[in-house]
One Martini backbone bead per residue (centre of mass of N, CA, C, O) as a GRO file, in nm:
protein
   96
    1UNK     BB    1  -3.596  -1.180   2.927
    2UNK     BB    2  -3.721  -0.917   3.083
    3UNK     BB    3  -3.860  -0.607   3.097
    4UNK     BB    4  -3.843  -0.269   3.226
    5UNK     BB    5  -4.026   0.007   3.382
    6UNK     BB    6  -3.935   0.324   3.468
    7UNK     BB    7  -4.035   0.563   3.726
    8UNK     BB    8  -4.068   0.935   3.770
    9UNK     BB    9  -4.294   1.074   3.982
   10UNK     BB   10  -4.456   1.376   3.952
   11UNK     BB   11  -4.668   1.650   3.953
   12UNK     BB   12  -4.576   1.727   3.637
   13UNK     BB   13  -4.384   1.473   3.584
   14UNK     BB   14  -4.276   1.178   3.383
   15UNK     BB   15  -4.027   0.952   3.401
   16UNK     BB   16  -3.877   0.732   3.153
   17UNK     BB   17  -3.756   0.385   3.158
   18UNK     BB   18  -3.555   0.119   3.019
   19UNK     BB   19  -3.490  -0.232   3.101
   20UNK     BB   20  -3.279  -0.507   3.182
   21UNK     BB   21  -3.199  -0.795   3.360
   22UNK     BB   22  -2.906  -0.847   3.276
   23UNK     BB   23  -2.787  -0.534   3.370
   24UNK     BB   24  -2.981  -0.301   3.508
   25UNK     BB   25  -3.002  -0.089   3.280
   26UNK     BB   26  -3.117   0.232   3.210
   27UNK     BB   27  -3.310   0.393   2.950
   28UNK     BB   28  -3.410   0.670   2.840
   29UNK     BB   29  -3.714   0.791   2.695
   30UNK     BB   30  -3.925   0.994   2.857
   31UNK     BB   31  -4.129   1.290   2.911
   32UNK     BB   32  -4.421   1.349   3.091
   33UNK     BB   33  -4.716   1.464   3.152
   34UNK     BB   34  -4.922   1.426   3.435
   35UNK     BB   35  -5.122   1.607   3.266
   36UNK     BB   36  -5.330   1.411   3.192
   37UNK     BB   37  -5.347   1.107   3.335
   38UNK     BB   38  -5.471   0.936   3.109
   39UNK     BB   39  -5.256   1.000   2.896
   40UNK     BB   40  -5.014   0.892   3.053
   41UNK     BB   41  -5.114   0.600   3.084
   42UNK     BB   42  -5.143   0.536   2.784
   43UNK     BB   43  -4.840   0.576   2.721
   44UNK     BB   44  -4.725   0.367   2.915
   45UNK     BB   45  -4.870   0.123   2.796
   46UNK     BB   46  -4.754   0.149   2.510
   47UNK     BB   47  -4.455   0.119   2.592
   48UNK     BB   48  -4.477  -0.154   2.727
   49UNK     BB   49  -4.557  -0.299   2.469
   50UNK     BB   50  -4.320  -0.213   2.282
   51UNK     BB   51  -4.096  -0.338   2.510
   52UNK     BB   52  -4.205  -0.599   2.665
   53UNK     BB   53  -4.349  -0.547   2.926
   54UNK     BB   54  -4.393  -0.703   3.238
   55UNK     BB   55  -4.519  -0.799   3.506
   56UNK     BB   56  -4.445  -0.828   3.821
   57UNK     BB   57  -4.340  -1.028   4.060
   58UNK     BB   58  -4.455  -1.002   4.372
   59UNK     BB   59  -4.221  -1.143   4.524
   60UNK     BB   60  -3.987  -0.994   4.388
   61UNK     BB   61  -4.082  -0.710   4.458
   62UNK     BB   62  -4.065  -0.741   4.765
   63UNK     BB   63  -3.763  -0.807   4.778
   64UNK     BB   64  -3.671  -0.538   4.656
   65UNK     BB   65  -3.804  -0.350   4.860
   66UNK     BB   66  -3.651  -0.461   5.105
   67UNK     BB   67  -3.365  -0.396   5.000
   68UNK     BB   68  -3.404  -0.090   4.969
   69UNK     BB   69  -3.485  -0.030   5.260
   70UNK     BB   70  -3.219  -0.131   5.382
   71UNK     BB   71  -3.028   0.063   5.235
   72UNK     BB   72  -3.159   0.321   5.344
   73UNK     BB   73  -3.123   0.264   5.639
   74UNK     BB   74  -2.811   0.242   5.633
   75UNK     BB   75  -2.760   0.524   5.523
   76UNK     BB   76  -2.902   0.685   5.753
   77UNK     BB   77  -2.721   0.579   5.974
   78UNK     BB   78  -2.459   0.691   5.860
   79UNK     BB   79  -2.549   0.986   5.864
   80UNK     BB   80  -2.591   0.995   6.173
   81UNK     BB   81  -2.288   0.941   6.237
   82UNK     BB   82  -2.171   1.186   6.068
   83UNK     BB   83  -2.441   1.366   6.190
   84UNK     BB   84  -2.526   1.383   6.516
   85UNK     BB   85  -2.657   1.701   6.519
   86UNK     BB   86  -2.860   1.605   6.299
   87UNK     BB   87  -3.156   1.596   6.130
   88UNK     BB   88  -3.305   1.321   5.990
   89UNK     BB   89  -3.523   1.266   5.768
   90UNK     BB   90  -3.754   1.039   5.924
   91UNK     BB   91  -3.570   0.858   6.035
   92UNK     BB   92  -3.432   0.550   6.042
   93UNK     BB   93  -3.643   0.394   6.227
   94UNK     BB   94  -3.898   0.443   6.014
   95UNK     BB   95  -3.793   0.257   5.751
   96UNK     BB   96  -3.741  -0.064   5.893
   0.00000   0.00000   0.00000
């Protein structure tokens, strides 16, 4: 089974975590400065090599993205039902 590298990219920092397909649990690795971008990318590539991360299968990636979009859509619909008089950012209808 392959490993995956998770990123949480912000304007100032990039959080990195590594996980395995067996359990789906990510372990935090480190936090990088987002600038200079070239240095951040070089570090991410080095970590991917160190941990044996392989590129995602595009079909599997699309299926995961679709599933996450559906979960977010359902969550925002539930929030809209729970708070009918509040504006939900982005509106559930625009997400899926």
